C-alpha positions as CSV (number, residue, x, y, z in Angstrom):
1,M,9.9,-14.5,92.6
2,S,10.8,-14.3,89.1
3,R,8.2,-13.8,86.3
4,G,10.5,-15.3,83.5
5,L,10.9,-18.4,85.4
6,N,7.2,-18.9,86.2
7,W,6.1,-18.4,82.5
8,L,9.0,-20.5,81.3
9,R,8.0,-23.5,83.3
10,G,4.3,-23.0,82.5
11,L,4.9,-22.5,78.8
12,A,7.9,-25.0,78.1
13,A,6.8,-27.7,80.5
14,G,10.0,-29.5,79.8
15,D,13.4,-30.1,81.5
16,E,16.0,-27.3,81.9
17,L,18.9,-28.0,79.4
18,A,22.3,-28.4,81.3
19,G,25.3,-26.6,80.5
20,F,24.3,-23.0,81.2
21,P,24.3,-20.6,84.0
22,A,22.1,-20.8,86.7
23,S,20.7,-17.5,85.5
24,V,20.0,-18.7,82.2
25,K,17.3,-21.2,81.8
26,V,16.8,-22.9,78.4
27,V,14.0,-25.6,77.7
28,D,13.1,-27.0,74.4
29,G,9.7,-27.7,74.1
30,E,6.7,-27.2,71.4
31,L,4.2,-24.4,70.0
32,G,1.6,-25.8,68.2
33,N,3.1,-28.8,66.3
34,R,6.5,-26.9,66.0
35,A,9.7,-27.2,67.8
36,A,10.3,-24.3,70.2
37,R,13.4,-23.4,72.2
38,F,12.2,-20.9,75.3
39,I,15.0,-18.8,77.0
40,A,14.6,-16.8,79.9
41,V,17.0,-14.9,82.3
42,V,16.3,-15.4,86.0
43,P,17.7,-14.0,89.3
44,D,20.6,-16.1,90.8
45,A,21.6,-15.2,94.5
46,Q,24.8,-17.3,93.9
47,N,26.1,-15.7,90.8
48,P,29.8,-15.1,91.2
49,F,29.2,-11.4,89.6
50,P,27.2,-9.5,92.4
51,R,25.8,-7.1,90.0
52,A,24.0,-9.6,88.1
53,R,22.1,-11.5,91.0
54,N,18.7,-9.9,90.6
55,G,18.0,-10.7,86.8
56,E,20.6,-8.6,85.3
57,V,22.3,-9.7,81.8
58,G,25.9,-9.7,82.6
59,L,28.9,-11.5,81.2
60,L,27.7,-15.0,82.1
61,E,24.2,-14.3,80.9
62,G,25.3,-12.9,77.6
63,W,27.4,-15.5,76.7
64,G,25.1,-18.1,77.9
65,L,22.3,-16.6,75.7
66,A,24.6,-16.6,72.8
67,K,25.1,-20.2,73.5
68,A,21.6,-21.2,73.6
69,V,20.7,-19.6,70.5
70,D,23.9,-20.9,68.5
71,E,22.9,-24.5,69.7
72,A,19.7,-23.9,68.2
73,I,21.0,-22.7,65.0
74,E,23.6,-25.5,64.4
75,A,21.2,-28.0,65.4
76,D,18.4,-27.0,62.7
77,R,21.1,-25.8,60.0
78,D,19.9,-28.8,57.7
79,L,16.3,-28.6,58.6
80,S,13.4,-26.8,56.3
81,S,11.5,-25.9,59.4
82,K,13.4,-24.1,62.0
83,R,12.4,-24.4,65.7
84,V,11.0,-21.1,67.1
85,L,13.0,-19.1,69.6
86,V,10.8,-17.6,72.6
87,A,12.7,-15.1,74.4
88,L,10.9,-14.5,77.7
89,V,11.7,-11.1,79.0
90,D,12.0,-10.1,82.7
91,V,15.2,-8.2,83.0
92,P,15.8,-5.1,84.9
93,S,19.1,-4.1,83.4
94,Q,22.5,-4.9,82.3
95,A,24.9,-5.6,85.0
96,Y,26.8,-2.5,86.0
97,G,30.4,-3.2,87.4
98,R,33.9,-2.4,87.1
99,R,34.6,-6.3,86.7
100,E,31.8,-6.5,84.1
101,E,33.4,-3.4,82.2
102,A,36.9,-4.9,82.5
103,L,36.1,-8.3,81.3
104,G,34.1,-7.1,78.2
105,I,30.4,-7.0,79.0
106,H,29.8,-5.2,75.8
107,Q,31.2,-8.3,74.0
108,A,29.2,-10.5,75.7
109,L,25.8,-8.9,75.1
110,A,26.8,-8.1,71.5
111,G,27.4,-12.0,71.2
112,A,23.8,-12.3,72.4
113,V,22.5,-9.9,69.9
114,D,24.3,-11.4,67.2
115,A,23.2,-14.9,67.9
116,Y,19.4,-13.8,68.0
117,A,20.2,-11.8,64.7
118,R,21.7,-14.6,63.1
119,A,18.9,-17.2,64.1
120,R,16.3,-14.7,62.8
121,L,18.0,-14.3,59.4
122,A,18.7,-18.2,59.1
123,G,14.9,-18.5,59.3
124,H,14.0,-19.2,63.0
125,P,10.9,-17.1,63.9
126,V,12.2,-15.1,67.0
127,I,9.6,-13.8,69.5
128,G,10.0,-11.6,72.5
129,L,7.6,-12.3,75.2
130,L,7.5,-9.3,77.7
131,V,6.5,-10.7,81.1
132,G,8.0,-8.3,83.4
133,K,10.8,-5.4,82.9
134,A,12.3,-4.8,79.6
135,M,15.1,-2.6,80.5
136,S,18.3,-1.3,78.9
137,G,20.8,-3.2,77.4
138,A,19.7,-6.3,78.9
139,F,16.4,-6.0,76.7
140,L,18.7,-5.4,73.8
141,A,20.8,-8.5,74.5
142,H,17.8,-10.6,75.1
143,G,14.3,-10.3,73.1
144,Y,14.8,-6.8,71.0
145,Q,15.8,-8.8,67.8
146,A,12.5,-10.6,67.6
147,Q,10.3,-10.1,64.7
148,R,7.3,-10.1,67.1
149,L,7.3,-8.5,70.5
150,I,4.4,-9.6,72.7
151,A,3.7,-8.0,76.1
152,L,1.3,-8.9,78.8
153,D,-1.1,-6.2,79.5
154,D,0.1,-5.8,83.1
155,A,1.4,-2.6,84.9
156,G,4.5,-4.6,86.0
157,V,5.5,-4.8,82.3
158,V,7.6,-1.5,81.8
159,V,10.1,-0.6,78.8
160,H,12.8,1.8,78.6
161,A,16.4,2.6,78.2
162,M,17.1,3.1,82.1
163,G,15.4,3.3,85.2
164,K,13.6,6.7,86.3
165,A,16.1,7.4,89.0
166,A,19.0,7.0,86.6
167,A,17.1,8.9,83.8
168,A,16.2,11.6,86.2
169,R,19.8,12.1,87.1
170,I,20.8,11.9,83.5
171,T,18.3,14.7,82.1
172,L,18.9,16.8,85.6
173,R,15.4,16.6,86.7
174,S,13.5,15.1,89.4
175,V,11.6,12.0,88.9
176,E,8.4,13.9,89.2
177,E,9.5,16.2,86.5
178,L,10.5,13.1,84.1
179,E,7.0,11.7,85.0
180,V,5.6,14.9,83.5
181,L,7.7,14.9,80.6
182,A,7.0,11.2,79.9
183,A,3.4,12.2,79.3
184,K,4.0,14.3,76.4
185,V,7.2,12.3,74.7
186,P,6.0,8.8,74.2
187,P,9.9,7.5,74.1
188,M,10.5,9.1,77.7
189,A,7.3,7.0,78.6
190,Y,7.6,3.6,80.5
191,D,4.1,2.2,80.0
192,L,3.0,-0.3,77.1
193,E,0.5,2.5,75.6
194,N,3.3,4.7,74.6
195,Y,5.6,1.8,73.6
196,A,3.1,0.5,71.5
197,S,2.6,4.0,69.8
198,L,6.1,3.7,68.5
199,G,5.1,0.3,66.3
200,L,7.5,-1.8,68.2
201,L,5.0,-3.9,70.2
202,W,3.1,-6.5,68.0
203,E,0.5,-7.6,70.5
204,R,-0.7,-7.2,74.3
205,V,-2.4,-10.1,76.1
206,A,-4.5,-9.7,78.9
207,V,-3.9,-12.4,81.6
208,G,-5.5,-12.9,85.0
209,D,-2.1,-13.1,87.0
210,A,1.0,-11.9,85.1
211,Q,3.2,-13.2,88.3
212,Q,1.6,-16.6,88.8
213,P,-0.1,-17.5,85.4
214,N,-3.0,-20.0,85.7
215,E,-4.0,-22.5,82.9
216,A,-6.3,-19.9,81.3
217,D,-3.4,-17.4,81.2
218,L,-1.0,-19.8,79.6
219,G,-3.6,-20.8,77.0
220,R,-4.0,-17.4,75.8
221,V,-0.4,-16.5,75.5
222,R,0.2,-19.9,73.8
223,E,-2.3,-18.9,71.3
224,C,-0.7,-15.7,70.9
225,L,2.8,-17.0,70.4
226,L,1.3,-19.5,67.9
227,R,-0.1,-16.6,65.8
228,A,3.0,-14.8,66.2
229,A,5.1,-17.6,64.6
230,E,2.6,-18.2,61.9
231,G,2.4,-14.6,61.0
232,I,6.3,-14.3,60.7
233,G,6.6,-17.3,58.2
234,A,9.4,-16.9,56.0
235,S,10.0,-13.2,56.9
236,T,13.7,-12.5,58.6
237,D,13.4,-8.9,58.7
238,L,12.1,-6.3,61.2
239,S,9.9,-4.3,58.8
240,G,6.8,-5.0,60.9
241,R,8.0,-2.4,63.4
242,L,7.5,0.3,60.8
243,G,4.1,2.3,60.2
244,A,3.0,3.2,63.6
245,K,1.8,6.8,64.1
246,N,5.0,7.8,66.1
247,R,7.2,6.4,63.3
248,A,6.4,8.6,60.4
249,A,9.9,10.2,60.6
250,S,11.5,6.7,60.6
251,S,9.6,5.9,57.7
252,R,10.3,9.1,55.8
253,V,14.2,8.8,56.4
254,R,14.2,5.4,55.1
255,E,12.3,6.6,51.6
256,M,14.9,9.3,51.6
257,L,17.9,7.1,51.9
258,R,16.4,4.6,49.4
259,A,16.1,7.4,47.0
260,Q,19.4,8.8,47.4
261,W,21.4,5.5,47.4
């Protein structure tokens, strides 16, 4: 069961576009009276890369995301009103594997990041909707370049650089010790409360069923997406992420850099 696919079909309600890997779903629809493109990475049990069969972002996914965004940029190049790009995020990780490394997963994911950034700079409102896991390089490639990050207020929505087991190994701690540390250090935590304290999350939306949304759930999220797009306006940067209580040092460093340069 894919949260990303369920929300994509509920919010976009159109036909999936052809020409993309089975794990990359792209649907054109509307947000209010404005054109929008909804994009999700979903599990594909037949993926030729075994490490990318459970919703991970790998080679096919990275280049597929870049293609979906690039096509929107090109199609709207001469339009005064660019379509909204909505990245539905439910990605457990980037794809780890020898073949992925040998064939340049770093380039594939960088291509996706670059496409989202260029879309934002070209005037497309980019919104990341976190409906499930937003983990590691997968989240960086799909959603993190958004001017607005919105999350379902649900325990199944988690954000981090790596899974708990991996983080425990890297820090030479047990998972239990890691959880104790996460309670004190917000960047180490996985929950939305701590993530929001870093200033990266624009809004959380309470829904009745994060797995299988009903029409009321979809309506609440649509309304939030619409407000996000309107709030972005003509902005193309990520300045909205600054100012949170746990970002004081970031703001101070920026002030010092501006003063010196």
